[in-house]
C-alpha positions as CSV (number, residue, x, y, z in Angstrom):
1,M,58.2,50.3,15.4
2,G,57.4,52.5,18.5
3,K,56.7,51.1,21.8
4,S,53.1,51.7,21.6
5,S,52.9,49.9,18.0
6,L,54.7,46.9,19.6
7,A,52.5,46.7,22.8
8,W,49.5,46.6,20.2
9,V,51.1,43.7,18.3
10,V,52.0,41.8,21.6
11,A,48.4,42.4,22.8
12,A,46.8,41.0,19.6
13,A,49.0,38.0,19.6
14,F,47.9,37.4,23.1
15,V,44.3,37.8,22.3
16,A,44.5,35.7,19.3
17,A,46.3,32.8,21.4
18,S,43.9,32.8,24.1
19,C,41.1,32.4,21.5
20,S,42.6,29.4,20.0
21,S,40.9,26.0,20.4
22,A,43.9,23.9,20.8
23,P,44.4,22.8,24.5
24,T,47.4,24.2,26.5
25,P,49.5,22.0,28.8
26,D,47.9,23.3,31.7
27,S,44.3,22.7,30.6
28,P,42.2,19.5,31.3
29,V,41.6,17.3,28.2
30,R,37.7,17.0,27.8
31,T,36.2,14.1,26.1
32,P,33.1,14.5,24.2
33,V,30.1,13.1,25.9
34,A,28.4,10.3,24.3
35,S,24.7,11.2,23.4
36,A,21.8,8.7,23.1
37,P,21.1,7.6,19.4
38,A,18.7,10.0,17.7
39,T,15.4,8.4,17.4
40,E,13.9,10.9,14.8
41,V,14.8,11.5,11.3
42,V,16.0,15.1,10.7
43,D,15.0,16.6,7.4
44,Y,18.2,19.0,6.9
45,A,17.1,20.2,3.4
46,A,13.8,21.6,4.9
47,A,15.4,22.8,8.3
48,T,18.0,25.2,6.1
49,Q,14.8,26.8,4.3
50,P,13.3,29.9,5.9
51,I,10.0,29.0,7.6
52,G,7.7,30.6,5.2
53,T,9.1,28.5,2.4
54,R,8.5,25.0,3.7
55,M,5.6,23.1,2.6
56,P,3.5,21.2,5.3
57,Q,3.4,17.7,5.7
58,M,0.7,16.6,3.3
59,D,0.1,13.2,5.1
60,G,-1.9,14.8,7.9
61,D,-5.5,16.3,8.3
62,L,-4.2,19.8,8.9
63,C,-7.7,21.4,8.7
64,R,-9.1,18.6,11.0
65,A,-11.9,17.6,8.1
66,A,-12.3,14.3,9.7
67,E,-14.1,15.9,12.7
68,L,-16.7,17.3,10.6
69,Q,-17.5,14.4,8.0
70,S,-20.6,13.6,10.0
71,L,-22.1,17.0,8.3
72,V,-22.2,15.3,4.8
73,G,-25.8,14.6,4.3
74,Q,-26.9,17.1,6.9
75,P,-28.7,20.5,6.0
76,R,-26.4,23.6,6.0
77,T,-28.0,24.8,9.0
78,E,-26.3,22.1,11.0
79,I,-22.8,23.7,10.4
80,P,-21.4,24.7,13.6
81,V,-20.5,28.6,13.9
82,P,-16.8,28.4,13.7
83,V,-14.4,30.0,16.4
84,D,-11.6,30.7,13.8
85,V,-13.3,32.0,10.7
86,I,-10.2,32.7,9.1
87,N,-9.5,28.9,8.3
88,R,-12.9,27.9,7.3
89,R,-15.1,28.6,4.1
90,V,-18.5,27.5,3.5
91,A,-19.9,27.7,0.0
92,C,-22.3,26.2,-2.5
93,T,-20.9,23.7,-5.1
94,T,-21.7,26.0,-7.8
95,C,-20.7,29.4,-6.1
96,P,-17.4,31.0,-7.3
97,I,-14.4,30.6,-4.7
98,T,-10.8,31.4,-5.0
99,E,-8.4,28.8,-6.3
100,D,-5.6,29.3,-3.8
101,Y,-4.9,26.1,-1.7
102,S,-4.4,26.2,2.0
103,P,-3.8,22.8,3.7
104,Y,-5.1,24.6,7.0
105,R,-8.5,26.1,5.4
106,L,-11.5,23.8,6.2
107,N,-14.0,23.8,3.1
108,I,-17.6,22.8,3.6
109,F,-19.6,22.5,0.3
110,F,-23.5,22.4,0.0
111,D,-25.8,22.1,-2.7
112,Q,-27.2,25.5,-3.4
113,E,-30.7,24.2,-4.3
114,T,-31.1,21.6,-1.5
115,G,-28.9,23.1,1.2
116,I,-27.5,19.6,1.9
117,V,-24.0,19.4,2.8
118,E,-22.0,17.4,0.0
119,E,-18.3,17.7,0.8
120,V,-16.3,18.5,3.8
121,R,-12.2,18.8,2.7
122,C,-9.1,20.8,3.5
123,G,-7.8,23.3,0.8
């Protein structure tokens, strides 16, 4: 082994030793800081999945249908003009609609003959 090869081996050993997690006699001893107990339950199975594959919590009113329940029994002309038309669908109860489910979409269904709102729900 030549001098340059030996120098590389010594340098590599020095770098590997400096990256070691074991404390040296000169380094101070660090004790872990106790943290406050966790107050929330973490779902690690969901946290390890990509964001696009996580299912939303179904216990909430994600489309805020509760805010518009007062429309039931009212004429469809009382339906407010939406700011976000992407997540709202207004259709008659007999009209064909897509069957895909989105918990964020607000559906407002009215009777085609009378024009009276019959149902407000997410989906």
